N, C-alpha and C positions, 0 to 999 in steps of 0.2 A: 375133573376140573372143571369149574365153572370158566363161565370164561369172562368174568373179572378177577378170578385168582391169574388167569391166563396171564393178563392185560398187566397185574398188577406184577409177577414174576420176570413178564419182558422189563418193563421198567426198571425195574430193578439190577438185573442184566445191565442192561444200556447204561444206566449209572455206573454200575463198577466198570464196564470195562471203557467206560467215557474218563473215568476217572484215572487210570492204570496208564497215563502217558509221562512222555521223558520228564524229568526235574525242568527243565527249561525248554521251553516252548515261545518262538519270535511268530511273529506272526510273519508273513513270506508274501508283504506287502513287497513292488519292483522298484521303487519309488528313494532317489539318494537320502531322504530322510530315512528311511525305516530302515537302509544300510549301516548309516552312521548309528542312530539307536541302537539298531544289534552289535556291534561293533564295537559300542561305550561296556553295553551290559558281559559281553564275550567277555573284553579286558579288566570288568572287574570279577570276573571267575579265575583268570589266570588264562584266559584258553586266547595266546596272542596270536597263535596263524587263522586259527578261525575268524579271529577279529579283525587283522590284513586281510585278507578275502573281503568281508564286509565293507569295510571302507575303500579300498580298491574296484567293489564294484559302484559305491557311489560316486565313486569317483570319472566311471566310465558311464555311466547314466549322465554327467551332469562334470563336464571338465574345470566347467567355475565354479563349482560347490564348494568354498571354501571350509565347511565342515569336515568333509572328507579327508583334506591333505593335513588339517590337524589330526585326526585320530591316527592318519597313517605316517605321523612327527612320533606322535607316542606311539603308537606303533614298535617305530623303532626304537625310540627311548626306549622302550621294555626290552629289547632283543638287547640292549649295551651296547648302544649305536646316539647314543642324545649328542653328538654333533651333527648326525646326520640329521638326525631332526630336527634343529634348528636349520639347516638348509634347507630343506622343504618345507618349514615357516616362512621364511626370506620369498620361496618362490610364492608360495602362497599369498604370502602380504603386495604381491603385483596385479592380486585379480582381486585385493578386498574393495568393497565398494561401500558398505552399509554400516550403519553404527553396528547392526547385530552381527556382523561377521566379522569386524575389529575388534566386540567383546569376545568373540568365539577364541579369534586368532591370539588375543592377549591370556583365556584362559588356557588357550594350550601351551604359549611361551613360559605363564606360571607352572602349571603341571610335569611340562620338562625340563623346567630348572630343578624342579622338586623331585625327579627322577635322579639328575644329574647328581644333585647331591649326596642323595642316598647310597652312590653306585662311588661315592668318594669316602665315604664315612667306613 
């Protein structure tokens, strides 16, 4: 086998094995924003406990990171306890400072109310 053929075969094998990964691959940056992003992705797939771990890690990294608490509240809603989620949002309201944080908090209230309504129907 020629050197060129060996190189092409090697590249094909690397490409093949590189393409055979898990369905969901998350970038593992240890920042609150990345953990919140991962948490929302997991929530969208119905992976509630895994999402909860991501949101809790975000809150551990920055105990004033409002999006982490919004995520935790949404997890509580998905777990069937939206009232606890609303309490979590009320606590997050005390640390909300910026317009972006207020918008995130308001979106959390909206989504949690929607979850609660679905449970009532």
